[in-house]
C-alpha positions in Angstrom: -76.0 40.1 -80.0 -74.7 39.9 -83.9 -72.0 42.6 -83.3 -70.4 40.8 -80.3 -67.4 39.3 -81.3 -66.3 35.3 -80.8 -64.2 36.3 -77.8 -66.8 38.2 -76.0 -68.9 35.2 -76.1 -66.6 32.8 -74.9 -65.8 35.2 -72.0 -69.2 35.2 -71.2 -69.9 31.4 -71.2 -66.9 31.0 -68.8 -68.3 33.3 -66.7 -71.6 31.7 -66.9 -69.9 28.3 -65.9 -68.2 30.0 -63.0 -71.3 31.4 -61.8 -72.8 27.9 -62.3 -70.6 26.4 -60.2 -70.6 29.0 -57.3 -74.4 28.4 -57.1 -74.0 24.5 -57.5 -74.9 22.8 -54.4 -72.4 20.6 -52.8 -73.6 16.9 -51.5 -72.5 16.7 -47.6 -68.9 17.6 -48.0 -68.5 19.6 -44.6 -64.7 18.7 -43.9 -61.6 17.9 -45.5 -61.9 14.3 -44.6 -65.4 14.4 -46.5 -63.5 15.9 -49.2 -61.2 13.3 -49.4 -63.4 10.3 -48.9 -65.9 12.1 -51.6 -63.0 11.9 -54.1 -61.7 8.8 -53.3 -65.6 7.1 -53.8 -66.3 9.1 -57.1 -63.0 9.8 -58.7 -63.6 11.5 -62.6 -67.4 10.2 -62.7 -68.3 13.6 -60.4 -69.1 16.7 -62.0 -67.6 18.3 -58.9 -63.8 18.5 -59.7 -62.7 21.3 -56.8 -63.7 21.5 -53.4 -62.7 25.0 -51.3 -61.6 24.5 -47.8 -60.9 26.8 -44.7 -59.9 26.4 -41.5 -62.0 25.3 -38.8 -62.7 27.9 -36.2 -60.7 27.6 -33.2 -62.3 26.9 -30.1 -61.9 25.9 -26.3 -63.3 22.8 -26.4 -61.5 21.3 -29.4 -57.7 21.3 -29.5 -55.9 23.0 -32.3 -55.3 20.9 -35.6 -54.1 22.6 -38.9 -55.3 19.6 -40.8 -58.8 20.4 -39.5 -60.5 21.9 -42.5 -64.2 23.2 -43.4 -65.8 23.1 -47.0 -66.7 26.6 -47.9 -68.3 27.8 -50.8 -66.5 29.9 -53.7 -68.0 33.3 -53.3 -67.1 33.2 -49.3 -63.3 32.9 -50.1 -62.0 36.3 -51.1 -64.7 38.2 -48.9 -64.0 36.6 -45.5 -61.3 33.9 -45.7 -57.9 35.0 -47.4 -56.0 32.0 -46.9 -57.5 28.9 -48.2 -57.2 25.0 -49.8 -58.3 23.8 -53.2 -58.8 20.2 -53.2 -59.1 18.2 -56.3 -58.6 14.1 -56.8 -54.6 15.1 -57.2 -54.1 17.2 -54.1 -54.5 20.2 -52.3 -53.4 23.8 -53.2 -52.3 26.3 -50.4 -53.5 29.6 -51.4 -52.1 32.9 -48.7 -51.2 35.9 -50.5 -49.2 37.5 -50.7 -46.8 34.2 -50.8 -46.9 32.0 -53.7 -49.3 29.0 -54.0 -48.0 25.5 -53.1 -49.2 22.0 -53.8 -49.5 18.8 -51.6 -50.5 15.5 -53.0 -53.2 13.8 -51.5 -51.3 11.0 -50.2 -48.6 13.1 -48.6 -51.5 15.4 -47.1 -53.1 12.1 -45.5 -49.7 11.0 -44.1 -48.8 14.2 -42.7 -52.3 14.6 -40.8 -52.2 10.9 -39.8 -48.9 11.6 -38.1 -49.9 14.6 -36.6 -52.7 12.9 -34.8 -50.7 10.3 -33.7 -48.2 13.0 -32.1 -51.2 14.3 -30.5 -51.6 11.1 -28.5 -48.3 11.8 -26.9 -48.7 13.5 -23.3 -46.0 16.1 -24.2 -47.4 16.6 -27.4 -51.0 16.9 -26.8 -50.5 18.9 -23.4 -47.3 21.5 -24.9 -49.7 24.6 -25.0 -50.9 24.1 -21.4 -47.4 23.5 -20.1 -46.2 26.7 -21.7 -48.8 28.6 -20.4 -48.1 27.3 -16.8 -44.8 27.6 -17.3 -44.6 31.1 -18.5 -46.8 32.0 -15.5 -45.0 29.9 -13.2 -41.6 32.2 -14.0 -43.4 35.4 -13.8 -45.0 34.6 -10.3 -41.4 33.6 -9.1 -39.7 37.0 -10.8 -42.5 39.1 -9.0 -41.4 37.3 -5.7 -37.8 38.2 -6.5 -38.8 41.2 -7.4 -40.4 41.7 -4.2 -37.8 39.8 -1.8 -35.2 42.0 -4.1 -36.9 45.2 -3.0 -37.4 43.9 0.7 -33.8 43.1 1.1 -32.6 46.1 -0.3 -33.9 48.0 2.6 -31.8 46.1 4.8 -29.1 45.0 2.2 -25.9 46.6 3.9 -23.9 46.5 1.1 -26.2 49.0 0.1 -25.9 51.7 2.6 -22.7 53.8 2.9 -23.0 53.8 6.2 -22.0 49.4 6.4 -20.4 48.9 3.1 -17.0 49.9 3.5 -16.9 48.3 6.9 -18.4 45.1 5.5 -15.7 45.1 3.0 -13.1 45.7 5.5 -14.3 42.8 7.8 -14.4 40.6 5.1 -11.0 41.7 4.4 -10.1 40.5 7.9 -11.7 37.2 7.6 -9.6 36.9 4.4 -6.5 37.2 6.4 -7.7 34.5 9.3 -7.5 31.9 6.2 -3.7 32.8 6.1 -3.2 31.5 9.6 -2.1 28.1 9.6 -3.7 25.7 11.9 -1.2 22.8 11.2 2.5 22.5 11.2 4.2 22.5 8.0 4.5 18.9 6.5 8.4 17.6 7.1 9.3 14.8 9.1 8.6 14.9 12.9 8.7 12.3 15.8 5.1 12.1 17.2 5.9 13.8 20.5 7.6 17.0 18.8 4.6 16.8 16.1 2.0 17.3 18.8 4.2 20.1 20.3 4.9 21.6 17.2 1.1 21.3 16.3 0.2 22.8 19.9 2.4 25.6 19.1 1.0 26.5 15.6 -2.6 26.6 16.9 -1.8 28.8 19.9 -0.1 31.3 17.1 -3.5 30.9 15.0 -5.6 31.6 17.7 -3.9 34.6 18.8 -3.9 35.8 15.3 -7.4 35.1 14.9 -7.8 37.1 18.5 -5.8 40.0 16.9 -8.0 40.3 14.2 -11.5 40.0 15.8 -10.7 42.1 19.0 -7.5 43.6 18.3 -4.4 43.5 20.4 -2.5 45.8 22.9 -0.6 48.4 21.3 -2.0 47.6 17.9 -1.1 50.1 14.9 -3.5 51.9 13.2 -2.7 49.6 10.2 -3.7 46.6 12.4 -7.4 47.9 13.0 -9.8 45.0 14.5 -13.3 44.3 13.4 -14.2 45.3 16.7 -12.6 48.6 15.8 -14.5 48.9 12.5 -18.0 48.2 14.2 -17.0 51.0 16.9 -16.4 53.0 14.4 -19.5 52.6 12.5 -21.4 52.9 16.0 -20.0 56.1 16.7 -20.5 57.3 13.7 -24.5 56.8 13.5 -24.6 57.9 17.1 -23.2 61.3 16.3 -25.4 61.5 13.0 -28.5 60.4 15.2 -28.0 63.3 17.9 -27.4 66.2 15.4 -31.2 67.4 15.7 -30.6 67.5 19.8 -26.9 69.3 19.5 -28.2 71.7 16.7 -31.8 72.3 17.0 -33.1 72.7 13.5 -35.6 75.4 14.7 -32.4 77.5 15.9 -31.4 77.8 12.2 -34.1 80.2 11.8 -34.1 83.7 13.5 -37.3 85.3 14.7 -37.5 87.3 11.7 -37.5 83.8 9.8 -34.1 85.0 8.0 -31.6 82.5 8.2 -28.2 83.7 9.7 -26.1 80.9 7.8 -27.1 81.9 4.7 -29.1 85.4 4.0 -28.9 84.6 -0.1 -31.2 81.2 0.4 -34.7 81.2 -0.4 -37.3 79.9 1.9 -37.9 76.8 0.0 -34.1 76.4 -0.3 -33.9 76.7 3.4 -37.1 74.2 4.0 -35.5 71.6 1.4 -32.1 71.2 3.2 -33.9 71.3 6.6 -35.6 68.3 5.1 -33.0 66.7 4.1 -31.2 66.7 7.4 -34.3 65.3 9.1 -34.2 62.6 6.6 -30.5 61.8 7.0 -30.7 62.1 11.1 -33.9 59.5 10.7 -31.7 57.1 8.2 -29.3 57.4 11.0 -31.8 56.2 13.6 -32.9 53.4 11.5 -29.3 52.2 10.6 -28.5 52.8 14.3 -31.1 50.4 15.0 -29.7 48.0 12.6 -26.5 47.6 14.6 -27.3 44.5 16.5 -27.7 42.5 12.8 -24.7 44.1 11.6 -23.0 42.6 14.6 -24.6 39.5 13.9 -23.5 39.5 10.1 -20.0 40.2 11.0 -20.1 37.6 13.4 -21.8 34.7 11.1 -19.0 36.1 8.6 -16.2 35.2 11.3 -17.6 31.7 12.1 -18.3 31.3 8.9 -14.5 31.8 7.7 -13.1 29.6 11.1 -15.6 26.7 9.8 -14.7 26.6 6.1 -10.9 27.2 7.2 -10.8 24.6 9.8 -12.2 22.3 7.1 -10.2 23.0 4.5 -7.2 22.9 6.7 -8.0 19.0 7.4 -8.8 18.8 3.9 -5.3 20.3 2.9 -3.7 17.8 5.6 -5.3 14.9 4.1 -4.1 15.4 0.5 -0.8 15.9 1.9 -1.0 12.4 3.5 -2.5 11.3 0.1 0.3 12.2 -1.9 3.0 11.2 0.4 1.5 7.8 0.3 1.0 7.6 -3.5 4.7 9.1 -4.1 7.1 7.1 -1.3 9.5 9.8 -2.3 12.6 10.6 -0.1 12.1 13.3 2.2 8.4 13.2 1.9 7.4 11.8 5.2 5.6 13.2 8.3 6.2 10.5 11.1 9.0 9.3 11.8 8.7 5.2 13.1 10.9 3.1 14.7 11.4 -0.6 14.4 12.1 -3.0 17.0 12.1 -6.8 17.5 9.5 -8.5 20.1 9.4 -11.7 21.3 7.6 -14.8 19.4 9.0 -13.6 16.1 7.1 -10.4 15.6 8.2 -6.8 14.9 6.7 -3.7 15.8 7.1 0.1 15.7 7.4 2.9 18.2 5.2 4.8 17.7 2.4 2.3 16.6 -0.9 2.5 14.3 -2.6 3.3 17.3 -0.4 6.0 18.7 -0.3 8.0 15.1 -4.0 7.9 14.8 -4.4 8.9 18.4 -2.3 11.9 17.8 -3.8 13.2 14.7 -7.3 12.8 16.5 -5.9 15.0 19.2 -4.6 17.3 16.5 -8.3 17.4 15.1 -9.7 17.8 18.0 -7.2 20.7 18.6 -8.1 22.4 15.4 -12.0 22.2 16.3 -11.4 23.8 19.6 -9.1 26.3 18.5 -11.7 27.7 16.3 -14.2 27.6 19.1 -12.4 29.5 21.3 -11.8 32.4 19.0 -13.1 35.9 20.2 -16.9 36.5 19.3 -18.0 39.6 18.0 -21.3 39.0 19.9 -20.2 38.5 23.3 -17.8 41.4 23.1 -18.3 43.9 26.3 -18.7 46.9 23.9 -21.2 45.3 21.8 -23.9 44.6 24.4 -25.5 48.2 24.3 -26.7 47.4 20.5 -28.8 44.3 21.7 -30.8 46.4 23.9 -30.6 44.2 27.0 -31.3 41.4 24.9 -28.5 38.5 25.4 -27.4 37.7 21.8 -27.4 33.8 20.7 -24.8 32.8 18.2 -23.7 29.5 16.2 -21.6 27.0 17.7 -18.6 27.1 15.7 -17.1 23.3 17.4 -20.8 21.9 16.8 -20.9 23.2 12.7 -17.7 21.7 12.0 -17.8 18.6 13.6 -21.5 18.0 12.1 -20.1 18.9 8.6 -19.9 15.9 6.6 -17.0 16.9 4.6 -15.5 17.3 7.9 -16.0 13.7 9.2 -15.6 12.2 5.6 -12.2 13.8 6.0 -11.0 12.2 9.5 -12.4 8.7 8.1 -10.0 9.0 4.8 -7.2 10.3 7.0 -7.8 7.3 9.2 -8.0 5.0 6.1 -4.7 6.2 4.2 -2.9 6.0 7.6 -4.0 2.2 8.1 -2.7 1.4 4.3 0.6 3.0 4.6 1.0 1.4 8.1 0.7 -2.3 6.0 3.3 -1.0 3.6 5.8 -0.5 6.4 4.8 -3.6 7.9 5.5 -5.8 4.8 8.4 -3.8 4.5 9.9 -4.7 8.2 9.5 -8.7 6.8 13.1 -7.6 5.0 14.8 -7.3 8.4 14.0 -10.6 9.6 17.3 -11.8 8.8 18.8 -9.9 11.5 16.3 -11.7 14.1 19.2 -14.2 14.4 21.3 -11.5 16.2 18.5 -10.6 18.7 17.7 -13.8 19.7 21.9 -14.7 20.3 21.3 -12.2 22.8 18.9 -14.7 25.0 20.8 -18.0 23.9 24.2 -16.4 24.6 26.1 -17.6 28.0 29.4 -16.7 28.4 29.8 -19.7 31.2 28.3 -22.2 29.0 31.0 -21.5 26.2 33.9 -21.3 28.3 32.5 -24.7 29.7 33.4 -26.1 26.5 36.9 -25.1 26.5 36.6 -23.7 23.2 40.1 -24.5 20.9 41.0 -22.0 18.7 38.7 -23.2 15.8 35.9 -22.5 17.9 37.1 -19.1 18.8 37.4 -18.5 14.9 34.1 -19.5 14.2 32.4 -17.7 16.9 35.0 -14.4 16.4 34.2 -15.0 12.6 30.2 -15.0 12.8 30.2 -12.3 15.3 32.4 -10.1 12.7 30.1 -11.1 9.5 27.1 -10.0 12.1 28.9 -6.6 12.8 29.3 -5.7 9.0 25.5 -6.9 8.4 24.6 -4.2 11.1 26.9 -1.6 9.6 25.1 -2.4 5.8 21.9 -1.9 7.7 19.6 0.0 5.6 18.2 2.1 8.7 16.4 4.7 7.2 13.6 4.6 4.4 10.7 6.8 3.4 7.7 4.7 2.7 5.1 7.3 2.3 3.7 9.1 5.2 6.0 7.0 7.7 9.9 7.5 7.7 11.0 4.1 8.9 14.1 4.0 10.7 16.1 1.3 12.2 18.5 3.3 14.2 17.2 1.7 17.7 17.2 -2.1 16.3 20.4 -1.4 15.1 21.8 -0.1 18.7 20.5 -2.6 20.2 22.0 -5.3 17.8 25.3 -3.7 18.2 25.1 -3.7 21.7 23.9 -7.7 21.4 26.9 -8.1 19.0 29.7 -6.0 20.7 28.7 -7.5 24.2 29.1 -11.2 22.4 32.9 -9.9 21.3 33.7 -8.6 24.8 32.9 -11.9 25.9 34.6 -13.9 23.3 37.6 -11.7 24.2 37.9 -12.0 27.6 37.4 -15.7 27.4 40.1 -15.7 24.1 42.5 -13.6 26.6 41.8 -16.3 29.6 42.5 -19.1 27.1 45.6 -17.6 25.7 46.9 -16.8 29.0 46.3 -20.4 30.3 47.8 -21.9 27.5 50.8 -19.8 27.9 51.1 -20.9 31.4 50.3 -24.5 31.1 52.2 -24.9 28.0 55.5 -23.2 29.8 55.3 -25.6 32.6 55.2 -28.5 30.6 58.0 -26.9 28.4 59.8 -26.1 31.7 59.5 -29.8 32.8 60.7 -31.3 29.2 63.4 -29.0 29.5 64.8 -29.9 32.8 64.6 -33.7 31.6 66.8 -32.5 28.7 69.1 -30.9 30.6 70.1 -34.0 32.6 73.5 -35.8 32.2 72.5 -39.0 32.3 74.9 -41.6 34.4 74.6 -45.4 33.8 72.7 -47.7 31.4 69.7 -47.3 32.8 69.6 -43.5 32.8 71.1 -43.2 29.6 68.5 -45.4 27.9 65.5 -43.8 29.9 67.1 -40.6 28.8 67.2 -41.6 25.3 63.5 -42.7 25.8 62.9 -39.4 27.1 64.2 -37.4 23.9 62.6 -40.2 21.5 59.2 -39.2 23.3 59.5 -35.9 22.7 61.0 -36.2 19.3 57.4 -37.7 18.5 55.9 -35.1 19.9 57.7 -32.2 18.5 54.8 -32.0 16.0 52.1 -31.3 18.6 54.4 -29.0 20.2 54.6 -27.0 17.2 51.1 -27.1 16.4 50.4 -26.0 20.4 52.8 -22.9 19.6 51.2 -22.1 16.4 47.7 -22.0 18.1 48.8 -19.9 20.9 50.4 -17.8 18.0 47.2 -17.6 16.5 45.2 -17.0 19.4 47.4 -14.1 20.2 47.2 -12.7 16.6 43.7 -13.0 16.9 43.9 -11.0 20.0 46.0 -8.0 18.4 43.6 -8.4 15.1 40.5 -7.7 17.4 42.3 -4.7 19.2 42.0 -6.8 22.7 44.3 -5.3 25.4 46.9 -7.5 26.5 48.4 -6.9 30.0 52.3 -6.6 30.5 52.0 -9.2 33.0 50.2 -11.6 30.1 52.5 -10.5 27.7 55.8 -11.5 30.2 53.7 -15.0 30.0 53.9 -15.3 26.3 57.6 -14.2 26.0 58.3 -17.1 29.0 56.8 -19.5 26.9 58.7 -18.5 23.5 61.6 -18.6 25.8 60.7 -22.1 27.0 60.0 -23.0 23.3 63.7 -22.0 22.1 65.1 -23.3 25.5 63.3 -26.7 24.8 64.5 -26.4 20.8 68.2 -26.0 22.0 68.0 -28.5 24.9 66.8 -31.1 21.9 69.8 -30.2 20.2 72.0 -30.7 22.9 70.6 -33.8 24.0 70.8 -35.5 21.1 74.9 -34.8 20.8 74.9 -36.0 24.1 73.1 -39.2 23.2 75.1 -39.2 20.4 78.3 -39.1 21.9 77.6 -41.8 24.7 76.0 -44.2 22.9 78.6 -46.3 22.0 79.7 -46.5 25.5 76.6 -47.6 26.6 76.3 -49.9 23.5 79.5 -51.6 25.0 78.3 -51.8 28.6 75.2 -53.3 27.3 77.0 -56.0 25.2 79.1 -56.8 28.6 75.7 -56.7 31.0 74.1 -59.5 28.4 77.1 -61.7 28.1 77.2 -61.4 31.9 73.6 -62.1 32.1 74.1 -65.0 29.7 76.8 -66.4 31.9 74.7 -66.9 34.6 72.2 -68.5 32.3 74.4 -71.2 31.6 75.6 -71.8 35.0 72.2 -72.4 35.8 71.8 -74.6 32.9 74.9 -76.6 33.9 73.6 -76.7 37.4 70.8 -78.3 36.4 72.4 -80.8 34.8 74.3 -81.7 38.0 74.1 -84.9 39.7 71.9 -83.6 42.3 68.8 -83.1 39.7 69.8 -86.2 37.8 69.6 -88.9 40.4 66.2 -89.5 41.9 68.0 -91.8 44.4 70.5 -89.8 45.3 68.5 -86.7 46.0 65.3 -86.1 48.1 62.3 -84.3 45.8 61.1 -82.1 48.6 64.8 -80.6 49.0 65.0 -80.8 44.9 61.7 -79.3 44.6 62.9 -76.0 46.9 66.0 -75.5 44.9 64.2 -75.5 41.7 62.3 -73.0 43.6 65.3 -70.7 44.2 66.5 -71.7 40.5 63.4 -70.3 39.2 63.3 -67.0 41.2 66.5 -66.3 39.5 65.8 -67.4 36.3 62.8 -65.0 36.4 65.2 -62.2 37.0 67.8 -63.1 34.5 65.0 -63.7 32.0 63.8 -59.8 33.3 67.2 -58.5 32.6 67.1 -60.0 29.4 63.9 -58.3 28.3 64.9 -55.1 29.6 68.5 -55.6 27.4 66.3 -56.3 24.8 64.3 -53.2 25.0 67.7 -51.2 25.5 68.9 -53.0 22.3 66.4 -51.3 20.3 66.8 -47.7 22.0 70.7 -48.0 21.6 69.9 -49.4 17.8 72.0 -52.4 18.4 71.3 -55.7 16.4 68.8 -58.3 18.1 70.9 -60.5 21.0 70.9 -64.3 20.5 68.1 -65.9 23.1 69.6 -69.4 22.8 70.9 -69.2 26.8 67.6 -68.3 28.2 65.7 -70.8 26.0 68.2 -73.3 27.1 68.0 -72.7 30.5 64.3 -72.2 30.8 64.0 -75.7 29.0 66.2 -77.7 31.6 64.3 -75.8 34.1 60.9 -76.8 33.0 62.1 -80.5 32.4 63.7 -80.8 35.8 60.5 -79.3 37.6 58.1 -81.8 35.6 59.8 -84.7 36.4 60.8 -83.9 40.0 57.2 -82.6 40.5 56.0 -85.9 39.3 58.5 -88.0 41.5 57.4 -86.0 44.6 53.9 -86.8 43.9 54.9 -90.5 43.4 56.5 -90.8 46.8 53.7 -89.0 48.4 50.9 -91.6 46.7 53.2 -94.6 47.8 53.1 -93.5 51.4 49.5 -93.3 51.2 
């Protein structure tokens, strides 16, 4: 002991202390949670400063938890647990050789443990391992099923068999060629009838193409081999290979000595191996020959699928073209030509209308379905019957597959919808033509007899023709063509109808105008001729001369009216010329006669004025003389009324005097009438007013004598009574 150094003593004490710790019994601390509670309770007041922990052994009854640790003695660590944790009041040290140790604070450990337990309450995390295992198992089961199905399919997979592979590829090539056949016409502008006719022709052409690809056509070249020919070649090849044992018996390959005549250098093993290979090839050909029925079905199904998809794709493409037209509404991008027309009660309509267009497209769609249904089927070809061993093959119904397809039904609905929407656009466009309806309605209101009965004047003709000409200009400027999406709206028919209306009214007006012109010429010529006849007279005597002057004066006053009449007739003639109205030569003669009469009238007026100017002075003198003679007669009557017979009531009888007065009254009235006539003549002859003294004096004396003698006669009668 004395010889030991201080270092050795210290090491020995440390070793003893560690051994004491190893042998020290821990209180009831079994798990990590117990250890955490222990340190939290005792802190630094306990002699136990460290606790060693390892993972709790895994158990199927308890889910895995990395924070579930159990307490072990120090001596068990290195022997049984290479990975362990050492816990103190500060935290845990994780030891896992050969990795470096790391320290986790006790509070962080508690937090992580709590979060882990919370996550484990969630279904996904709690059952994650179970789900993962089930998923792996399920994937493996599906994979094994796939491998089994692949193996089973490989035995009947035609692409894996050289006998069928190339033929199947060739049939697929023919199916691809089917897709190039157009079931609808090229989208350009058509009339509905033309569209239906072209569509029928296009579908018939497509049907011929399909039939030639499936069953072939007469005189087809080697490059135009049909599906039927491909299948017949396969069947012929398999039949020949399956008959080889019958034609070349394998036993004949060997002679009686067991040697082979074809190749004596081959060994017996080689010969038998080749014989087995040939037998295997024959059996394989026989098996493949039995697969011909399914191969034919497969080829038929490929054809049907191609036809169905091609029909649906064709209608989808057609719908896309309609929608593109509707949205773009560009020039030369329309399909149907519709004609705008006016109807009764202010309505407009199109030919064809919406129902006609829809019905046409329904017919086209049904035609597409009918064509793909009528294509020759491989299943039903006579040359294929032998491969079905007396069983009648049943194939899919092509038309029903197309009609029941959701996409096909949706396309039909969308086509109907886009046609209706676009039709609303052209109906709105047709409202712009309502300003032309007045011309259309005029056709019903116009009555040539009514217009003629109104005795139209030049202004009436000018107004009516002006209106018609304006209509004609508007009709010529009418926009008779407009592209509105799917529909090309044309108003050519309406324009022709309006042209007929305007032309008919124009011709009627021209006829009335010509008749009016001719009648006015004839009537005016007759009137002028009468006037010219009057003007050409040489009046003799005062009365005739004055009347002649009155006629001239009256004609002079109506000169403006005559000139306006001439102007009106000439304007009517100019209107006839302007509107290209053919005037007959006889009517031209009437106009010439009228113009000659106008000329004669003008010349006659000048001559008449000269004639009046020359004879007016003589006539004035004659009138003065006649007036003087008339005044002399009046003065005689006045003097006679002053005579004794009318002055002495005792010398004359009242009755006799009254009778004489009556005679005087008649003569006085004649003289007064002459005076009034002479007074009128004086105005015509432009003379000063004559004196009325004689007529006034004679009338005054007459009235006086008539009153006196009348009173006297009444008195005598009274006395006699």
